[in-house]
Structures are given as C-alpha cells and as structure tokens.
N, C-alpha and C positions, 0 to 999 in steps of 0.2 A: 529497573523502575525508576531510581534517582533520573534518569536522562527523560523519560517521562515527565515526570513532574518538572523538571526543568522548561521543558520543551511547553507546557502548556502554560504554566508562568510567564513565558516570553510572550506567547500568543497573546495571553491576555492584555501584557503590558502594551503591546503593540496596539491592542483594537481600543484601548481605553486611551492611548497616544493620539490615533487617528480619529477618537470624538471627538477628543479635547480640542487637536486642530481643526477641527470640521465647524466644531461651535464656534471656534474662535475667526476661523476663515471667514473673510469678505467675500460676499458672492458678486460675482462680476454687474448683475443687476443694480446691485445698492448703489452704485455711486452717479449712475442716471437716475436713478427714480428717486434718489436725495434731491434733486433738483426739481423736478417733475411733482413727486409726491411724496416730500416729505413726511407727512404726517405717517402714510402709510409704512412707510421704513422704519420710522421711529416706534411704532404700534408692533412690528414684527419683533424687531430687537429688542423690546421690553418683555416679550412674551415667552415663554418657556420653550416653545418650539425650537425660536431660534436657538436658547441654550442649548438644545440637544442635538444640534447641529444641523436639522430642516433648511434645507435653503428655498429660495425662491423656485427654483425651477422642479422641486419635488412636488409644489402642485398644478404649478401653471407650464411645465414642460421647457425646453430651452431651443424652440424654435423662434421665436419671439425675441428680436436681437437689435433692432433700430425702433426709432421714434415713429415710424411711418407704418410699422407692419403688427402695430399694437395685437389688433384681432388674431395673428395667428399664437396667442398666448391662451393657453386651455384654461377652461375655466372648470375649478374641481368639481367631483363628482362623489356621491356617498363612497363609491370603489376607490377615490383615491385617499379618503378618510380613510376606509376598511385596513388598510396594509400595518396602522398600527392601530385601529381603533375597530377591530374587526367584531365584538363582540355586541358597542353599540351600535354599528351599522348594522347589524342582525336584525337587533330588535329593533330600529328603526323602520325596517325595509317590513316588518311584519306589522307596523303602527299604522294608525290614521294620520299620523302627519306627513306620512310617506303618499300617503293618497289624496292632500291637499288640492292639487292641481285638478285632478280628475275630477272630484266633488266640484271644484268649482268651473270648469270649462265645462262638464256636461250639463251645466244648468242652461235651458232654452234662451233666457235672458239674457246669456253671455254673447250670443252670436248676434244682439243688436245693438250693442254699445260700440263706440270708438275704440280703437286700442290705446289710446290714452287712458282709456279708464279702466280697462281690464285688462290690458296685456303692456305694450312697450313702456317702460318707463317706470315701473312699480309705484305708479300712483295711487291707482284704485286697487280694487282684488289681488291684481298678480300680487302687489305687495305682502301680502300675509300667505297668500297661497302656493307662491314660488317655493315654499319648501315643499313641496309633493315633487315626484316624478314627471317627468313631461316628456312629451313626444319630441322626435328631430328635429320640427320646424322651430319649436319653441328653444331648444336646447342651442341650434346651430345658426339657424337665420337671426333671431332677437340676442342671440348671444347670452342666454340665460344662465347655462348650465343646466344639471339634472339632479333636483333635488337639493337642498341648500343646508348644509348642518351650522352654516353662519347665521342662519337665521336665530339662535340662537345664543350661540357661540362667535358673536361680531368678529369681524374682521379688524385688525389682521391678528389681534393677539390672542384671540381663541380662548380666552378664560373660562375654565371651570366653574369658577367660582362667581362668575356673570350668569352664567346659565343656571347654577342653582339659585338666584335669588330671583322671589317672585316677580319682582319689578321688570326682570327680563319677558316676563309673560304679557305684559299688558298692551303695548303695543298692538297686539291682533286680538287679544282677549278682552277687548271693551265695546262698547259702542251700544248701538242699534238694536243686532239680533244675538249677541251672546256678549254681553258684559260681565264674564266673570270676574276681571279683576274689579270690577266697582261692586260687585258683591262681595266677594273674598274680601276685600280691603275693609268694609265698614261693615263686617260681621265680628260677632266676637273673637272669632280666630286671627283675622287679622288685625284687629285693634289689640289684640295684646302682643304680637308681631311688633307692629309698629311702637306701642310703649317698649317694650323691651328689648328693641331691636335684634340682628342677625343672630345672637346667641340665644336667643329665647328657645329653651328646652319643653316648651310646653304649648307651642303656638304653630299650630300646620301650615305649611304652607301648600301652595299650588305644585311641588315637586314633593312634599310629604304624601301626598294622596296620590297623585297621577303619575309619579315618578317614585315609585318607592325603590328604595335600593339602588337610584341610578338606572331603572328599566327605561328607556328610550322608544316602548312601546304605547304609553299614552292612551290604552283602550278603556272606556266606559261601558258600565253594563247597557245603557239604552241606547247610545248612541247620539249624535249630534240634534236627530229630528223627534228622538225622544218615541219611536214607535218600534215594536217588537211582534213580531208573529211565531207563536202562535198565541193562541189569548183565550182561557179559559172562563174566562165573564163574556157571557154572550153580549150583553146589553154594550159592554166597552168595546168588545171586537167588531159588532154593528157600527160603533161610533168610526172606531180605526178603519174599517174598508171605505166609510164615506170620506174619512181623510186621504188615505191611500187613491183613491179616484179623483179627488182634487189634485192629487199630485202627477196624476198621471201615471201611475205605478199600476194603478188596477182599472180597466174598463170598466162601462158602465154596465156588465153583468156580473163583474167580481173576478174576471180572468186578469192574468198577469199580463202586461205588457213590456216592450222591450227596457223600457227605464226602469224594472225591476231587476235586470243585468247591471246598471249603471248603479243602483242601490247598493247589489251585491257586491259592485268594483270598487265601489267607495267606503264598502263599509260604514255606513251612515247609520244603518238600523240592525239591530239585532233579528235573527231568520229562524234559531233555533232559539230552544229551551236553556238547552247547553252552555251553547253559547252566552246567554246572558245570564245564566246561574255561575258561571267560571267569571268572569268579572264582576260579579254580584257579590260573590266569596271574598275576590280579594278585596275589597273594598273593606268588607268586613273585617276582613283582618288587618287591615290598617290602622282602622277605626278603633278597634280594640287595642290598641297600642295605648290609649290614652282613657278610654271609655269600656265600661261594660260589652259583651258581645250581644247581649239582648238587648243594649240600649242602642245600641247604632242599628241591628236590626230591623228594632221598631222606627226609629228615625226613617230610617232607610224606606221602611213600606210608608211610613207616612208622606214621604215625597212622592212616593209613587202615586198614591191617591189623589194627589195634586194632578198628575200629569190625568187620571182617569177624569176629573171633574171639569178642568180645561177641553179634555177632549169632547166632552160634552157638548159644551158651549161650543166648538168650534163647528163639528157637526152639522150645529144645529142651522149656526151660519151657513156653512156650506148648500145644505138642504134647501133653504131660502133662495139663494143665488142660482140654483140647479132650476129651481122649481120655474125661475126667469128664462132660461132657458130653454127650459121643454116647452113651456106657454109660448116660445115666438118672442118675450118682449126683449129679451137679448138676443143677439144675433153673431155667431162663433166667427172668427175673424179666418179669412181666408188660408193664410198660412200656420193657423195652430191645429193640432192635431185633439187637442183635450180643450174644454169648456165646462166649467171655469178652468184655471189653469194657474195654480200658485205658484210653482216655478218659472212663471213668465215676470213674476215681483211686481215692480213699478209699471213696466209694458204692459199691464192689464187698459182693456178699451173701457170700462165702465167706472164709475167713482165707487160704487159698491164694491167691485170687486177690487178696487184698489183699498178700499176699507178692509176688505175679507184677507188679502195679502200681508196687510199690517197685523190683522189678527194672529195669523200665524207666524209668522217671521220676526214678530215681536213682543206682543202681549204673551203670547204662549209659552215662546221662549223664557220671557222673565219670569214667569210665574212657577214651571217647572226648573228651571235653575237655579232661581231665589232659593227655593225649599230646601235640594239639595245642597246649597251653599250657607245656609243657615242664613239666611238674611232675609228676615220677615216684610220688610218694607217693600223691597222689589217683589216678592213672592206674592203680595196683597196689593200694594197702590202702584206696583208701574207694569203689574202682570193681571192679576185674578179682576181685578175693579175694570180697568179699559177692556176687558176682554167681555164682561157684563154690558157695557156702556157702548160698544161697540155693536154688538150681537143689537141691542136695540136701534140703534143707527139703520143697522141694513135691513130691520124688519119697516121700519117708518120709512125707508127708500123703497123698497119694494112696492108696499102699499102705492106707496104714491106713483110708483113706474106702471103698474094696474090702473091707477085709476086715470091716468093720463090714457092709457092706449084705451081702456071704457068709453072715455069721451070721445075720441077719435071716430068711432064705430059710428 
C-alpha cells in the first residue's frame, strides 16, 4: 500500500513538473512571430492559456514552419476549443450564435453583394456573422475557420473577463436593425452599471440576462424576427401571416415555402408553444432574481403587446404594397420568387418597397427590442412613431402611383 502511495506521489510530481516546464517552455513559433507579429506573441504570453502550457501549435497545428507557408496554419474551430471547454462548446452549438452565418448568408440580398461587403475581409455582414458555423468554401477558400469563439474572447489572450463585460457585445449588437447596446446602455439598467462600475451588484448586463450562469446558448423567446407560431389571437395571427408572406416564408395561399426550412435551421423564430415558453420561463426566472415574479411576467407581456401593435401597422403597410402588385402597378423583378420581398432589403426596386423594408428591419425591430430592453425612447420615438409615419408615407405613395396609372389610360 505504501508503495502505491509513493508511486502516486511520484506520478503527480512528474505531471506537475511537466506542466510547469510546458508553461515555461518557449514555443518554436515565438522567436519568428516576435519579429512578425510581436503584439500577438505578447497577448498570448500574457494570457492564461500560455501560463497553462497551451502552445501555438495546440490551436494552429504544426504544419506551418516557414514565412511563406502561413496558409498551412490551421484556423481553430469550436472543436479545437472543446478539448478544454466541452461544456461551453456544447452550449454554443445548441444556440443561435452558432447559426449566425446561416442566418445571414441565407438572405436573398446576400447573393447580390460584392465579397467586400458580405464576405472576405470582415468589413460588412461577415464581421459579426463570422461567429457562426460555415461551409467548406468559407472555412478553407476564405480561410475563415469554422465558427469563432474569439468573437467574444478576442485573440490571443482570450480573456474570460472580456467576454463577461457588456462592452464585448457592442460591436455586433448595435446600429440599424438591432441596437441592443444603445438600448441597454441608456436604459436604467445600463445607467446604473455605468455609474457603479463593473462591481455593481444590482445592474444586470447583457450576460446576466442572455448568458445566465455562463450559458453559451443565448436563445430568446421571440427570436430575432419576433415571429412565433402558432398564435391563439386570430387577428394577430392574420397580421403575422401577412408578414410571413412578405418574408417569403409563406406563399400567397398561406402555405409554407422552402424559406421556412431556413427559418428553422437558423432558429430565428419560435415555431412551437413549448419552444417559446421554455425561453420565456428562463427569462422570468432571471428577472425574478431582482424583481417579483408577477412584475417580471407583466413587463414581458407588456412588451409582447408592443409586438402585436407594431405587427398590425406592419401588416397594413405590406397589404398596401401587395395591392400595388396585384393591380399591376408594380412589376415583380424577373429573378425574384416573391414580391414584395422584405428579405431583399435595400435591393428593393421601388421607393415604396424601400420604405417597407426599413419599416420591418429598423423601426419594427427598435419598437419591440426597445420594449424588452426597458428603453422607452427607442421603443416610442425610434420605433413606434416612425412606423406610423412610414405607413402614411406608403399610403400616400400608393395613391400617387395609382393616380399616375389612371392618368395614362
């Protein structure tokens, strides 16, 4: 028995010694990269992973040995990270960030854009949506890697503390169609966090609500488009069907199209009551850590009603444009499957449809997202008010187009 104990102690000592040696051992990559990318080397050496003995080759492989064979260096994937962070990778794979590339690249407008805008170089859409899983072409031809944990834990220090800071989210969650950063940071929650600082015990951050307990799933009850099925409220369902038709998810008879499969694959909408309620219950529980459960439910349900009200305006605007197509005033472009098609975004071929897409992607988003992020100004003056204004603008333009056609007869 004593011999077994001695052997166990010796094994532990050898293991600790080897880890200590590995942590202190200088990678063969470092001497070269100190001259080429000194900042990268310093970030790695300052980070926790290098101190734990993680070497450059652990993530990038060992095939790249010379300055002119840099493309042989492997781009890490979630599988690379899962060796040490399997729980987080599994959560990520089941969540929506993993689907970010699918959600963007499936948009019809994507095909019309030059690579500099949506693809190579990370200058446009790809800069944020690169966090998602990609196809073989993007992984290898564009050298993107396949899904990128470093969107939040940025290279090469990969700090956990950075990803836990709400400011880590602002690059992607801001601006035109999803200004969650601006909404949160100017809400009471965000104001308290900025006043009291990182140590605040009463100010929820993005991570508090969307990554409770470090969960990398980041799903929400309504999904990005705030569209769910089924719907018990018949009037609301009727408005939602109109919106889904303008998205090309349902055809003019209300039947599912191939785009519904993309919606399912990207998890951008909730398609069962159980799926919706699961995420809603999780959020109520999170809110109830600070507020009463009934208060949390009431606030979330009040935000639901904002969606219902903006959907009514959105559907009315869509029907106005659908009427222009039905009466032959607007002509469907030859390469379009649906018209109007909100997912063509700024590729729309008439000013009235340009207004329609902005209603959907900017104003409607700001109205319901502002409601859920407790930001009254965004909900009302950046969302609700321009929804109403643009509906009237579309009606006026439709009337003008009809008058012009009548005058030509």
